N, CA, C and O atoms as a DFTB+ gen file, in Angstrom:
784 C
 N C O
     1  1       0.838      -1.186       0.000
     2  2       0.000       0.000       0.000
     3  2       0.884       1.251       0.000
     4  3       1.969       1.268       0.582
     5  1       0.395       2.281      -0.660
     6  2       1.170       3.508      -0.746
     7  2       0.544       4.573       0.163
     8  3      -0.230       4.246       1.062
     9  1       0.877       5.834      -0.070
    10  2       0.514       6.904       0.861
    11  2      -0.980       6.997       1.145
    12  3      -1.376       7.124       2.304
    13  1      -1.815       6.938       0.114
    14  2      -3.249       7.141       0.340
    15  2      -3.826       6.054       1.230
    16  3      -4.598       6.350       2.142
    17  1      -3.471       4.813       0.984
    18  2      -3.985       3.720       1.812
    19  2      -3.513       3.855       3.257
    20  3      -4.294       3.656       4.188
    21  1      -2.248       4.189       3.445
    22  2      -1.748       4.351       4.811
    23  2      -2.448       5.512       5.530
    24  3      -2.707       5.430       6.731
    25  1      -2.747       6.573       4.811
    26  2      -3.456       7.698       5.428
    27  2      -4.901       7.335       5.767
    28  3      -5.413       7.741       6.810
    29  1      -5.554       6.581       4.900
    30  2      -6.905       6.123       5.216
    31  2      -6.900       5.261       6.472
    32  3      -7.749       5.426       7.348
    33  1      -5.945       4.346       6.556
    34  2      -5.859       3.475       7.735
    35  2      -5.599       4.297       8.992
    36  3      -6.195       4.033      10.036
    37  1      -4.717       5.288       8.904
    38  2      -4.438       6.150      10.057
    39  2      -5.682       6.937      10.466
    40  3      -5.986       7.051      11.653
    41  1      -6.391       7.473       9.493
    42  2      -7.617       8.208       9.800
    43  2      -8.648       7.280      10.429
    44  3      -9.304       7.651      11.403
    45  1      -8.793       6.094       9.889
    46  2      -9.756       5.106      10.385
    47  2      -9.456       4.722      11.834
    48  3     -10.371       4.525      12.633
    49  1      -8.172       4.617      12.164
    50  2      -7.767       4.185      13.502
    51  2      -7.436       5.353      14.427
    52  3      -7.075       5.151      15.586
    53  1      -7.562       6.572      13.912
    54  2      -7.245       7.785      14.675
    55  2      -5.816       7.747      15.211
    56  3      -5.558       8.077      16.369
    57  1      -4.902       7.338      14.344
    58  2      -3.479       7.375      14.660
    59  2      -2.827       8.474      13.826
    60  3      -3.497       9.128      13.027
    61  1      -1.545       8.676      14.006
    62  2      -0.831       9.795      13.399
    63  2      -0.782       9.700      11.873
    64  3      -0.278       8.724      11.319
    65  1      -1.310      10.720      11.206
    66  2      -1.214      10.788       9.751
    67  2       0.249      10.932       9.316
    68  3       0.687      10.300       8.354
    69  1       0.990      11.769      10.036
    70  2       2.407      11.960       9.696
    71  2       3.200      10.668       9.892
    72  3       4.092      10.360       9.103
    73  1       2.876       9.921      10.936
    74  2       3.538       8.641      11.149
    75  2       3.205       7.640      10.065
    76  3       4.039       6.821       9.681
    77  1       1.965       7.712       9.569
    78  2       1.509       6.773       8.542
    79  2       2.303       6.902       7.259
    80  3       2.527       5.909       6.567
    81  1       2.732       8.111       6.929
    82  2       3.524       8.324       5.718
    83  2       5.009       8.440       6.061
    84  3       5.863       7.936       5.332
    85  1       5.307       9.102       7.167
    86  2       6.697       9.325       7.550
    87  2       7.484       8.048       7.768
    88  3       8.711       8.053       7.663
    89  1       6.801       6.956       8.070
    90  2       7.498       5.681       8.293
    91  2       8.320       5.256       7.085
    92  3       9.333       4.573       7.233
    93  1       7.894       5.654       5.897
    94  2       8.655       5.304       4.694
    95  2      10.013       6.000       4.636
    96  3      10.853       5.650       3.808
    97  1      10.229       6.976       5.504
    98  2      11.456       7.780       5.457
    99  2      12.319       7.551       6.698
   100  3      13.206       8.347       7.008
   101  1      12.044       6.454       7.401
   102  2      12.766       6.126       8.628
   103  2      13.309       4.717       8.504
   104  3      12.580       3.798       8.130
   105  1      14.567       4.541       8.812
   106  2      15.183       3.222       8.817
   107  2      15.492       2.830      10.262
   108  3      15.731       3.686      11.114
   109  1      15.482       1.545      10.516
   110  2      15.880       1.043      11.825
   111  2      14.786       1.126      12.865
   112  3      13.622       1.360      12.541
   113  1      15.172       0.930      14.144
   114  2      14.202       0.898      15.238
   115  2      13.452       2.222      15.388
   116  3      13.963       3.284      15.033
   117  1      12.238       2.138      15.916
   118  2      11.392       3.325      16.082
   119  2      11.411       3.869      17.507
   120  3      10.691       4.819      17.817
   121  1      12.218       3.281      18.365
   122  2      12.177       3.633      19.783
   123  2      12.390       5.101      20.095
   124  3      11.873       5.589      21.099
   125  1      13.132       5.821      19.270
   126  2      13.414       7.222      19.564
   127  2      12.330       8.190      19.133
   128  3      12.427       9.384      19.418
   129  1      11.299       7.707      18.454
   130  2      10.255       8.604      17.952
   131  2       9.173       8.809      19.000
   132  3       8.717       7.847      19.617
   133  1       8.757      10.061      19.205
   134  2       7.729      10.330      20.223
   135  2       6.346       9.900      19.747
   136  3       6.100       9.743      18.551
   137  1       5.466       9.716      20.699
   138  2       4.050       9.503      20.366
   139  2       3.458      10.834      19.935
   140  3       3.882      11.878      20.431
   141  1       2.494      10.828      19.028
   142  2       1.855       9.660      18.408
   143  2       2.561       9.160      17.140
   144  3       2.094       8.218      16.499
   145  1       3.691       9.794      16.778
   146  2       4.407       9.356      15.577
   147  2       4.819       7.890      15.677
   148  3       4.709       7.140      14.707
   149  1       5.292       7.488      16.852
   150  2       5.782       6.122      17.018
   151  2       4.706       5.100      16.664
   152  3       4.962       4.170      15.900
   153  1       3.508       5.268      17.214
   154  2       2.431       4.319      16.932
   155  2       2.038       4.355      15.457
   156  3       1.785       3.309      14.859
   157  1       1.986       5.554      14.865
   158  2       1.662       5.661      13.450
   159  2       2.666       4.940      12.573
   160  3       2.297       4.270      11.608
   161  1       3.943       5.084      12.916
   162  2       4.988       4.402      12.146
   163  2       4.937       2.892      12.348
   164  3       5.110       2.126      11.400
   165  1       4.699       2.468      13.585
   166  2       4.612       1.031      13.864
   167  2       3.428       0.409      13.117
   168  3       3.535      -0.701      12.594
   169  1       2.309       1.117      13.068
   170  2       1.149       0.619      12.336
   171  2       1.462       0.511      10.840
   172  3       1.085      -0.464      10.191
   173  1       2.146       1.507      10.305
   174  2       2.560       1.466       8.894
   175  2       3.383       0.210       8.614
   176  3       3.127      -0.499       7.641
   177  1       4.365      -0.065       9.464
   178  2       5.220      -1.234       9.252
   179  2       4.428      -2.530       9.370
   180  3       4.653      -3.472       8.610
   181  1       3.508      -2.576      10.316
   182  2       2.651      -3.753      10.465
   183  2       1.844      -3.994       9.191
   184  3       1.769      -5.121       8.702
   185  1       1.245      -2.938       8.659
   186  2       0.430      -3.064       7.447
   187  2       1.293      -3.516       6.269
   188  3       0.865      -4.363       5.484
   189  1       2.480      -2.974       6.137
   190  2       3.371      -3.380       5.044
   191  2       3.669      -4.874       5.103
   192  3       3.661      -5.556       4.078
   193  1       3.932      -5.376       6.302
   194  2       4.222      -6.806       6.453
   195  2       2.993      -7.630       6.094
   196  3       3.104      -8.632       5.388
   197  1       1.813      -7.214       6.575
   198  2       0.589      -7.959       6.269
   199  2       0.311      -7.999       4.769
   200  3      -0.080      -9.034       4.230
   201  1       0.514      -6.870       4.103
   202  2       0.299      -6.829       2.654
   203  2       1.281      -7.762       1.951
   204  3       0.888      -8.532       1.075
   205  1       2.557      -7.695       2.333
   206  2       3.578      -8.521       1.678
   207  2       3.304     -10.016       1.833
   208  3       3.671     -10.810       0.967
   209  1       2.651     -10.402       2.949
   210  2       2.401     -11.814       3.219
   211  2       1.017     -12.281       2.779
   212  3       0.721     -13.474       2.847
   213  1       0.169     -11.366       2.332
   214  2      -1.214     -11.719       2.020
   215  2      -1.279     -12.626       0.783
   216  3      -0.635     -12.337      -0.225
   217  1      -2.044     -13.710       0.850
   218  2      -2.135     -14.621      -0.303
   219  2      -2.644     -13.940      -1.576
   220  3      -2.226     -14.299      -2.676
   221  1      -3.543     -12.960      -1.435
   222  2      -4.043     -12.255      -2.626
   223  2      -2.924     -11.472      -3.299
   224  3      -2.846     -11.421      -4.526
   225  1      -2.065     -10.868      -2.499
   226  2      -0.949     -10.092      -3.050
   227  2       0.101     -11.028      -3.639
   228  3       0.658     -10.749      -4.701
   229  1       0.370     -12.128      -2.959
   230  2       1.329     -13.100      -3.487
   231  2       0.855     -13.663      -4.827
   232  3       1.660     -13.880      -5.733
   233  1      -0.455     -13.897      -4.948
   234  2      -0.996     -14.399      -6.219
   235  2      -0.849     -13.355      -7.324
   236  3      -0.543     -13.694      -8.467
   237  1      -1.066     -12.097      -6.982
   238  2      -0.883     -11.038      -7.980
   239  2       0.572     -10.952      -8.430
   240  3       0.852     -10.821      -9.621
   241  1       1.483     -11.027      -7.485
   242  2       2.908     -10.971      -7.842
   243  2       3.278     -12.134      -8.764
   244  3       4.059     -11.973      -9.702
   245  1       2.708     -13.299      -8.484
   246  2       2.996     -14.465      -9.310
   247  2       2.436     -14.319     -10.721
   248  3       2.928     -14.947     -11.659
   249  1       1.399     -13.484     -10.869
   250  2       0.794     -13.270     -12.196
   251  2       1.603     -12.319     -13.067
   252  3       1.371     -12.241     -14.273
   253  1       2.541     -11.600     -12.481
   254  2       3.407     -10.710     -13.261
   255  2       4.286     -11.540     -14.190
   256  3       4.676     -12.662     -13.867
   257  1       4.582     -10.971     -15.330
   258  2       5.563     -11.586     -16.227
   259  2       6.855     -11.798     -15.428
   260  3       7.295     -10.888     -14.725
   261  1       7.468     -12.987     -15.526
   262  2       8.684     -13.251     -14.737
   263  2       9.764     -12.185     -14.896
   264  3      10.524     -11.932     -13.961
   265  1       9.839     -11.566     -16.055
   266  2      10.861     -10.537     -16.282
   267  2      10.635      -9.299     -15.426
   268  3      11.560      -8.522     -15.193
   269  1       9.401      -9.117     -14.957
   270  2       9.060      -7.907     -14.200
   271  2       8.669      -8.192     -12.745
   272  3       8.290      -7.278     -12.012
   273  1       8.760      -9.434     -12.339
   274  2       8.238      -9.814     -11.022
   275  2       8.964      -9.121      -9.873
   276  3       8.357      -8.856      -8.835
   277  1      10.243      -8.826     -10.038
   278  2      10.979      -8.177      -8.942
   279  2      10.474      -6.762      -8.659
   280  3      10.699      -6.225      -7.574
   281  1       9.799      -6.166      -9.627
   282  2       9.255      -4.822      -9.465
   283  2       7.798      -4.843      -8.988
   284  3       7.200      -3.786      -8.787
   285  1       7.231      -6.026      -8.807
   286  2       5.793      -6.147      -8.533
   287  2       5.371      -5.428      -7.257
   288  3       4.300      -4.823      -7.219
   289  1       6.186      -5.482      -6.226
   290  2       5.804      -4.848      -4.960
   291  2       5.606      -3.348      -5.102
   292  3       4.603      -2.804      -4.639
   293  1       6.553      -2.680      -5.738
   294  2       6.456      -1.234      -5.945
   295  2       5.241      -0.911      -6.812
   296  3       4.486       0.016      -6.517
   297  1       5.062      -1.680      -7.876
   298  2       3.966      -1.430      -8.806
   299  2       2.610      -1.630      -8.138
   300  3       1.689      -0.841      -8.349
   301  1       2.487      -2.674      -7.340
   302  2       1.209      -2.942      -6.685
   303  2       0.863      -1.881      -5.640
   304  3      -0.309      -1.552      -5.458
   305  1       1.872      -1.344      -4.954
   306  2       1.593      -0.258      -3.998
   307  2       0.848       0.885      -4.681
   308  3      -0.150       1.378      -4.155
   309  1       1.322       1.302      -5.837
   310  2       0.676       2.408      -6.554
   311  2      -0.638       1.968      -7.182
   312  3      -1.593       2.744      -7.224
   313  1      -0.700       0.738      -7.669
   314  2      -1.940       0.239      -8.270
   315  2      -3.059       0.161      -7.227
   316  3      -4.214       0.452      -7.534
   317  1      -2.719      -0.230      -6.000
   318  2      -3.730      -0.276      -4.944
   319  2      -4.201       1.135      -4.574
   320  3      -5.388       1.343      -4.325
   321  1      -3.289       2.096      -4.536
   322  2      -3.715       3.471      -4.254
   323  2      -4.610       4.009      -5.377
   324  3      -5.533       4.784      -5.124
   325  1      -4.336       3.600      -6.601
   326  2      -5.197       3.977      -7.726
   327  2      -6.608       3.418      -7.524
   328  3      -7.598       4.122      -7.725
   329  1      -6.686       2.161      -7.128
   330  2      -8.003       1.567      -6.866
   331  2      -8.713       2.276      -5.722
   332  3      -9.915       2.529      -5.794
   333  1      -7.974       2.595      -4.670
   334  2      -8.577       3.287      -3.529
   335  2      -9.088       4.661      -3.937
   336  3     -10.197       5.042      -3.562
   337  1      -8.306       5.402      -4.690
   338  2      -8.735       6.740      -5.121
   339  2      -9.986       6.660      -5.993
   340  3     -10.870       7.511      -5.897
   341  1     -10.056       5.648      -6.833
   342  2     -11.218       5.491      -7.721
   343  2     -12.469       5.066      -6.946
   344  3     -13.587       5.401      -7.337
   345  1     -12.281       4.334      -5.857
   346  2     -13.411       3.825      -5.079
   347  2     -13.563       4.553      -3.740
   348  3     -14.164       4.027      -2.804
   349  1     -13.025       5.738      -3.662
   350  2     -12.877       6.431      -2.391
   351  2     -14.163       6.493      -1.568
   352  3     -14.122       6.294      -0.354
   353  1     -15.289       6.761      -2.199
   354  2     -16.541       6.950      -1.447
   355  2     -16.973       5.687      -0.711
   356  3     -17.805       5.767       0.193
   357  1     -16.433       4.524      -1.071
   358  2     -16.716       3.289      -0.331
   359  2     -16.103       3.305       1.056
   360  3     -16.593       2.636       1.965
   361  1     -15.026       4.072       1.221
   362  2     -14.205       3.946       2.418
   363  2     -14.202       5.172       3.324
   364  3     -13.785       5.084       4.478
   365  1     -14.661       6.316       2.817
   366  2     -14.601       7.528       3.637
   367  2     -15.761       8.451       3.288
   368  3     -16.121       8.574       2.117
   369  1     -16.360       9.111       4.304
   370  2     -17.498       9.992       4.024
   371  2     -17.115      11.308       3.345
   372  3     -17.958      11.932       2.700
   373  1     -15.866      11.737       3.478
   374  2     -15.452      12.995       2.854
   375  2     -15.060      12.758       1.403
   376  3     -14.556      11.685       1.071
   377  1     -15.280      13.732       0.538
   378  2     -14.702      13.637      -0.821
   379  2     -13.170      13.582      -0.731
   380  3     -12.575      14.139       0.190
   381  1     -12.562      12.923      -1.673
   382  2     -11.105      12.774      -1.640
   383  2     -10.365      14.106      -1.610
   384  3      -9.389      14.214      -0.868
   385  1     -10.770      15.143      -2.376
   386  2     -10.038      16.416      -2.285
   387  2     -10.053      17.018      -0.886
   388  3      -9.056      17.592      -0.447
   389  1     -11.177      16.892      -0.182
   390  2     -11.239      17.410       1.194
   391  2     -10.326      16.605       2.112
   392  3      -9.601      17.174       2.929
   393  1     -10.364      15.294       1.978
   394  2      -9.505      14.438       2.798
   395  2      -8.038      14.751       2.541
   396  3      -7.252      14.843       3.483
   397  1      -7.662      14.916       1.277
   398  2      -6.256      15.160       0.958
   399  2      -5.769      16.463       1.585
   400  3      -4.676      16.507       2.150
   401  1      -6.566      17.520       1.491
   402  2      -6.162      18.804       2.073
   403  2      -6.054      18.709       3.588
   404  3      -5.152      19.292       4.191
   405  1      -6.967      17.979       4.195
   406  2      -6.902      17.751       5.649
   407  2      -5.591      17.057       6.020
   408  3      -4.919      17.455       6.972
   409  1      -5.230      16.017       5.260
   410  2      -4.009      15.272       5.559
   411  2      -2.766      16.142       5.418
   412  3      -1.894      16.127       6.286
   413  1      -2.682      16.906       4.321
   414  2      -1.504      17.753       4.131
   415  2      -1.362      18.750       5.287
   416  3      -0.267      18.957       5.810
   417  1      -2.482      19.363       5.674
   418  2      -2.441      20.366       6.747
   419  2      -2.035      19.743       8.077
   420  3      -1.209      20.296       8.804
   421  1      -2.625      18.580       8.393
   422  2      -2.293      17.917       9.654
   423  2      -0.830      17.479       9.690
   424  3      -0.152      17.645      10.703
   425  1      -0.355      16.927       8.595
   426  2       1.040      16.480       8.573
   427  2       1.994      17.666       8.683
   428  3       3.019      17.572       9.359
   429  1       1.671      18.775       8.033
   430  2       2.539      19.960       8.088
   431  2       2.616      20.529       9.496
   432  3       3.619      21.139       9.867
   433  1       1.562      20.334      10.281
   434  2       1.538      20.847      11.661
   435  2       2.256      19.934      12.652
   436  3       2.454      20.310      13.807
   437  1       2.639      18.766      12.220
   438  2       3.236      17.776      13.122
   439  2       4.687      18.124      13.428
   440  3       5.475      18.415      12.528
   441  1       5.021      18.088      14.707
   442  2       6.419      18.289      15.112
   443  2       7.208      16.996      14.876
   444  3       6.635      15.908      14.821
   445  1       8.484      17.131      14.743
   446  2       9.419      15.994      14.665
   447  2       9.222      15.143      13.410
   448  3       9.434      13.930      13.444
   449  1       8.821      15.767      12.311
   450  2       8.725      15.011      11.059
   451  2      10.104      14.490      10.656
   452  3      11.099      15.185      10.861
   453  1      10.186      13.287      10.090
   454  2      11.482      12.844       9.546
   455  2      11.988      13.855       8.508
   456  3      11.229      14.293       7.644
   457  1      13.252      14.218       8.596
   458  2      13.803      15.250       7.708
   459  2      13.631      14.895       6.233
   460  3      13.331      15.762       5.412
   461  1      13.819      13.636       5.905
   462  2      13.699      13.220       4.505
   463  2      12.260      13.322       3.996
   464  3      12.026      13.360       2.788
   465  1      11.309      13.366       4.913
   466  2       9.904      13.457       4.519
   467  2       9.483      14.895       4.209
   468  3       8.542      15.105       3.443
   469  1      10.155      15.877       4.784
   470  2       9.719      17.277       4.631
   471  2       9.611      17.730       3.171
   472  3       8.572      18.272       2.796
   473  1      10.630      17.534       2.333
   474  2      10.490      17.963       0.932
   475  2       9.431      17.165       0.175
   476  3       8.793      17.688      -0.738
   477  1       9.245      15.910       0.548
   478  2       8.220      15.093      -0.105
   479  2       6.833      15.617       0.242
   480  3       5.961      15.707      -0.622
   481  1       6.633      15.962       1.512
   482  2       5.340      16.518       1.919
   483  2       5.060      17.823       1.181
   484  3       3.926      18.071       0.771
   485  1       6.071      18.648       1.010
   486  2       5.886      19.901       0.265
   487  2       5.462      19.624      -1.168
   488  3       4.580      20.298      -1.699
   489  1       6.086      18.636      -1.796
   490  2       5.728      18.282      -3.177
   491  2       4.333      17.666      -3.239
   492  3       3.563      17.964      -4.152
   493  1       4.004      16.807      -2.272
   494  2       2.665      16.212      -2.216
   495  2       1.590      17.284      -2.159
   496  3       0.585      17.225      -2.867
   497  1       1.827      18.260      -1.300
   498  2       0.840      19.322      -1.084
   499  2       0.717      20.205      -2.323
   500  3      -0.384      20.564      -2.740
   501  1       1.862      20.546      -2.899
   502  2       1.876      21.475      -4.035
   503  2       1.109      20.923      -5.230
   504  3       0.407      21.671      -5.910
   505  1       1.231      19.637      -5.494
   506  2       0.585      19.065      -6.678
   507  2      -0.535      18.084      -6.341
   508  3      -1.067      17.423      -7.232
   509  1      -0.897      17.984      -5.056
   510  2      -2.030      17.166      -4.596
   511  2      -1.935      15.727      -5.108
   512  3      -2.795      15.252      -5.849
   513  1      -0.866      15.053      -4.689
   514  2      -0.631      13.687      -5.135
   515  2      -1.813      12.772      -4.878
   516  3      -2.171      11.961      -5.733
   517  1      -2.427      12.898      -3.695
   518  2      -3.449      11.928      -3.303
   519  2      -4.634      11.940      -4.258
   520  3      -5.154      10.882      -4.614
   521  1      -5.064      13.121      -4.674
   522  2      -6.174      13.216      -5.627
   523  2      -5.732      12.744      -7.005
   524  3      -6.513      12.140      -7.740
   525  1      -4.494      13.016      -7.348
   526  2      -4.001      12.628      -8.671
   527  2      -3.931      11.117      -8.857
   528  3      -3.892      10.638      -9.990
   529  1      -3.915      10.364      -7.769
   530  2      -3.879       8.905      -7.882
   531  2      -5.103       8.341      -8.602
   532  3      -5.089       7.180      -9.012
   533  1      -6.159       9.138      -8.764
   534  2      -7.361       8.634      -9.453
   535  2      -7.093       8.335     -10.931
   536  3      -7.734       7.463     -11.518
   537  1      -6.149       9.060     -11.524
   538  2      -5.928       8.968     -12.967
   539  2      -4.751       8.051     -13.290
   540  3      -3.672       8.173     -12.710
   541  1      -4.980       7.134     -14.223
   542  2      -3.942       6.166     -14.583
   543  2      -2.659       6.844     -15.053
   544  3      -1.563       6.384     -14.732
   545  1      -2.785       7.928     -15.807
   546  2      -1.584       8.610     -16.314
   547  2      -0.727       9.136     -15.172
   548  3       0.498       9.171     -15.283
   549  1      -1.352       9.540     -14.090
   550  2      -0.593      10.047     -12.940
   551  2       0.093       8.918     -12.182
   552  3       1.149       9.121     -11.583
   553  1      -0.503       7.733     -12.208
   554  2       0.167       6.571     -11.606
   555  2       1.439       6.268     -12.397
   556  3       2.498       6.025     -11.817
   557  1       1.326       6.283     -13.713
   558  2       2.520       6.080     -14.549
   559  2       3.583       7.128     -14.230
   560  3       4.763       6.802     -14.096
   561  1       3.163       8.388     -14.110
   562  2       4.105       9.462     -13.806
   563  2       4.769       9.283     -12.455
   564  3       5.970       9.510     -12.313
   565  1       3.984       8.871     -11.450
   566  2       4.552       8.637     -10.117
   567  2       5.578       7.512     -10.161
   568  3       6.618       7.592      -9.507
   569  1       5.293       6.470     -10.925
   570  2       6.234       5.358     -11.033
   571  2       7.507       5.770     -11.773
   572  3       8.596       5.307     -11.433
   573  1       7.380       6.627     -12.772
   574  2       8.569       7.146     -13.456
   575  2       9.446       7.927     -12.466
   576  3      10.673       7.833     -12.499
   577  1       8.795       8.696     -11.589
   578  2       9.550       9.457     -10.583
   579  2      10.231       8.536      -9.581
   580  3      11.381       8.764      -9.207
   581  1       9.526       7.499      -9.148
   582  2      10.132       6.532      -8.226
   583  2      11.334       5.866      -8.898
   584  3      12.369       5.653      -8.266
   585  1      11.188       5.542     -10.171
   586  2      12.269       4.864     -10.904
   587  2      13.557       5.681     -10.910
   588  3      14.653       5.121     -10.934
   589  1      13.424       7.007     -10.887
   590  2      14.628       7.862     -10.903
   591  2      15.504       7.649      -9.680
   592  3      16.699       7.941      -9.713
   593  1      14.915       7.139      -8.596
   594  2      15.672       6.925      -7.359
   595  2      16.320       5.541      -7.312
   596  3      17.048       5.227      -6.370
   597  1      16.059       4.720      -8.320
   598  2      16.602       3.362      -8.339
   599  2      17.909       3.321      -9.123
   600  3      18.156       4.155      -9.994
   601  1      18.741       2.333      -8.795
   602  2      20.020       2.217      -9.510
   603  2      19.810       1.797     -10.964
   604  3      20.618       2.132     -11.830
   605  1      18.725       1.063     -11.233
   606  2      18.401       0.662     -12.604
   607  2      16.954       1.074     -12.906
   608  3      16.055       0.233     -12.901
   609  1      16.731       2.357     -13.166
   610  2      15.356       2.852     -13.335
   611  2      14.599       2.203     -14.481
   612  3      13.372       2.109     -14.445
   613  1      15.326       1.757     -15.494
   614  2      14.650       1.174     -16.656
   615  2      13.882      -0.090     -16.300
   616  3      12.919      -0.434     -16.986
   617  1      14.288      -0.796     -15.235
   618  2      13.596      -2.031     -14.851
   619  2      12.179      -1.736     -14.378
   620  3      11.237      -2.442     -14.740
   621  1      12.032      -0.691     -13.570
   622  2      10.694      -0.336     -13.102
   623  2       9.859       0.231     -14.244
   624  3       8.689      -0.121     -14.395
   625  1      10.449       1.097     -15.034
   626  2       9.694       1.710     -16.134
   627  2       9.199       0.668     -17.126
   628  3       8.075       0.764     -17.620
   629  1      10.019      -0.312     -17.414
   630  2       9.616      -1.355     -18.360
   631  2       8.484      -2.220     -17.813
   632  3       7.729      -2.817     -18.581
   633  1       8.365      -2.286     -16.489
   634  2       7.359      -3.153     -15.862
   635  2       5.997      -2.475     -15.687
   636  3       5.015      -3.155     -15.392
   637  1       5.916      -1.167     -15.860
   638  2       4.666      -0.442     -15.592
   639  2       3.462      -1.027     -16.334
   640  3       2.393      -1.118     -15.732
   641  1       3.572      -1.427     -17.604
   642  2       2.387      -1.972     -18.290
   643  2       1.748      -3.177     -17.590
   644  3       0.580      -3.485     -17.826
   645  1       2.512      -3.854     -16.731
   646  2       1.955      -5.023     -16.041
   647  2       0.754      -4.668     -15.162
   648  3      -0.191      -5.453     -15.072
   649  1       0.773      -3.507     -14.516
   650  2      -0.363      -3.194     -13.636
   651  2      -1.625      -2.874     -14.435
   652  3      -2.733      -2.989     -13.912
   653  1      -1.469      -2.480     -15.674
   654  2      -2.658      -2.237     -16.504
   655  2      -3.116      -3.531     -17.169
   656  3      -4.312      -3.730     -17.379
   657  1      -2.182      -4.402     -17.499
   658  2      -2.568      -5.728     -18.001
   659  2      -3.338      -6.509     -16.941
   660  3      -4.269      -7.250     -17.254
   661  1      -2.933      -6.331     -15.678
   662  2      -3.536      -7.067     -14.560
   663  2      -4.553      -6.224     -13.783
   664  3      -4.879      -6.544     -12.640
   665  1      -5.046      -5.160     -14.394
   666  2      -5.904      -4.239     -13.641
   667  2      -7.136      -4.920     -13.055
   668  3      -7.504      -4.630     -11.916
   669  1      -7.782      -5.817     -13.797
   670  2      -8.996      -6.469     -13.281
   671  2      -8.700      -7.337     -12.056
   672  3      -9.396      -7.201     -11.050
   673  1      -7.691      -8.229     -12.095
   674  2      -7.405      -8.994     -10.879
   675  2      -6.878      -8.131      -9.729
   676  3      -7.106      -8.457      -8.564
   677  1      -6.186      -7.050     -10.035
   678  2      -5.746      -6.133      -8.974
   679  2      -6.966      -5.506      -8.296
   680  3      -7.025      -5.426      -7.069
   681  1      -7.936      -5.064      -9.094
   682  2      -9.154      -4.471      -8.532
   683  2      -9.913      -5.491      -7.696
   684  3     -10.423      -5.160      -6.626
   685  1      -9.991      -6.723      -8.173
   686  2     -10.688      -7.777      -7.421
   687  2     -10.011      -8.031      -6.074
   688  3     -10.682      -8.138      -5.047
   689  1      -8.687      -8.125      -6.083
   690  2      -7.952      -8.357      -4.838
   691  2      -8.128      -7.187      -3.880
   692  3      -8.323      -7.381      -2.680
   693  1      -8.059      -5.978      -4.413
   694  2      -8.186      -4.788      -3.577
   695  2      -9.547      -4.742      -2.886
   696  3      -9.634      -4.324      -1.732
   697  1     -10.606      -5.162      -3.570
   698  2     -11.964      -5.082      -3.023
   699  2     -12.096      -5.774      -1.673
   700  3     -12.824      -5.298      -0.802
   701  1     -11.404      -6.883      -1.493
   702  2     -11.468      -7.571      -0.198
   703  2     -10.275      -7.251       0.694
   704  3     -10.373      -7.329       1.919
   705  1      -9.151      -6.891       0.083
   706  2      -7.943      -6.627       0.858
   707  2      -8.076      -5.375       1.722
   708  3      -7.709      -5.399       2.897
   709  1      -8.593      -4.287       1.161
   710  2      -8.630      -3.034       1.922
   711  2      -9.503      -3.138       3.176
   712  3      -9.066      -2.710       4.244
   713  1     -10.720      -3.690       3.090
   714  2     -11.487      -3.853       4.334
   715  2     -10.777      -4.743       5.356
   716  3     -10.837      -4.480       6.557
   717  1     -10.107      -5.794       4.880
   718  2      -9.362      -6.661       5.800
   719  2      -8.243      -5.888       6.501
   720  3      -8.018      -6.070       7.697
   721  1      -7.549      -5.032       5.764
   722  2      -6.462      -4.262       6.374
   723  2      -6.979      -3.294       7.426
   724  3      -6.331      -3.095       8.454
   725  1      -8.132      -2.693       7.185
   726  2      -8.717      -1.803       8.198
   727  2      -9.022      -2.588       9.473
   728  3      -8.774      -2.096      10.575
   729  1      -9.552      -3.793       9.336
   730  2      -9.821      -4.636      10.506
   731  2      -8.529      -5.050      11.199
   732  3      -8.451      -5.047      12.427
   733  1      -7.515      -5.405      10.412
   734  2      -6.245      -5.833      11.000
   735  2      -5.551      -4.683      11.720
   736  3      -4.887      -4.891      12.736
   737  1      -5.706      -3.476      11.195
   738  2      -5.122      -2.301      11.863
   739  2      -5.767      -2.097      13.233
   740  3      -5.081      -1.815      14.215
   741  1      -7.079      -2.241      13.288
   742  2      -7.772      -2.106      14.577
   743  2      -7.286      -3.173      15.557
   744  3      -7.051      -2.884      16.731
   745  1      -7.138      -4.402      15.073
   746  2      -6.673      -5.489      15.934
   747  2      -5.246      -5.237      16.422
   748  3      -4.930      -5.501      17.582
   749  1      -4.394      -4.732      15.548
   750  2      -3.019      -4.399      15.947
   751  2      -3.003      -3.387      17.086
   752  3      -2.242      -3.538      18.041
   753  1      -3.839      -2.359      16.988
   754  2      -3.863      -1.323      18.020
   755  2      -4.461      -1.841      19.323
   756  3      -4.010      -1.463      20.404
   757  1      -5.464      -2.698      19.231
   758  2      -6.021      -3.290      20.453
   759  2      -4.963      -4.127      21.160
   760  3      -4.834      -4.077      22.383
   761  1      -4.210      -4.893      20.386
   762  2      -3.151      -5.728      20.973
   763  2      -2.059      -4.860      21.575
   764  3      -1.527      -5.166      22.642
   765  1      -1.726      -3.776      20.885
   766  2      -0.670      -2.868      21.359
   767  2      -1.050      -2.225      22.699
   768  3      -0.196      -1.994      23.554
   769  1      -2.347      -1.941      22.864
   770  2      -2.796      -1.277      24.092
   771  2      -3.040      -2.254      25.233
   772  3      -3.097      -1.846      26.393
   773  1      -3.185      -3.539      24.920
   774  2      -3.519      -4.509      25.972
   775  2      -2.289      -4.751      26.843
   776  3      -1.161      -4.698      26.352
   777  1      -2.503      -5.016      28.139
   778  2      -1.351      -5.265      29.025
   779  2      -0.601      -6.515      28.614
   780  3      -1.189      -7.478      28.121
   781  1       0.706      -6.486      28.823
   782  2       1.554      -7.624      28.439
   783  2       1.268      -8.829      29.315
   784  3       1.885      -9.880      29.140
């Protein structure tokens, strides 16, 4: 899952929006991060692990052309956010543009943001990434930008057509995966709060 899904999960669970996205810009243990960022980041990592291990996601990765399978994880993160943006009204009462502006404002007000996240948040806000996820052309553009940060960008760029070839099974998997992740996030937080 990419930024939009993590923000929806954070909003659903009333955890840190900044932690939900900022976790992508933090390496190593989270012990030094203050609350509520710490819980938001821990929830992000939990969700990433659940997605990576989910049988629906593993089946999708296996459906990728073998030449592009190593890029499947990155591609599916953006493809799932595309599905979420297109089906947004199923998951949240606010229109997506209102939700996106709320998220940018809340994250900008958060103290102790990861330094590497600050310029990304500025770019997200300036061009409204979350709303742009609705359009397939913007997903392609986002993946081209991600590819620039890789040592072999051509591998990711060459694999992009796979998410459109597999769009129907990706949409089918997403339909049941997203509600399950919202439930799993709630369970994670209940377990986290329960006494040891």
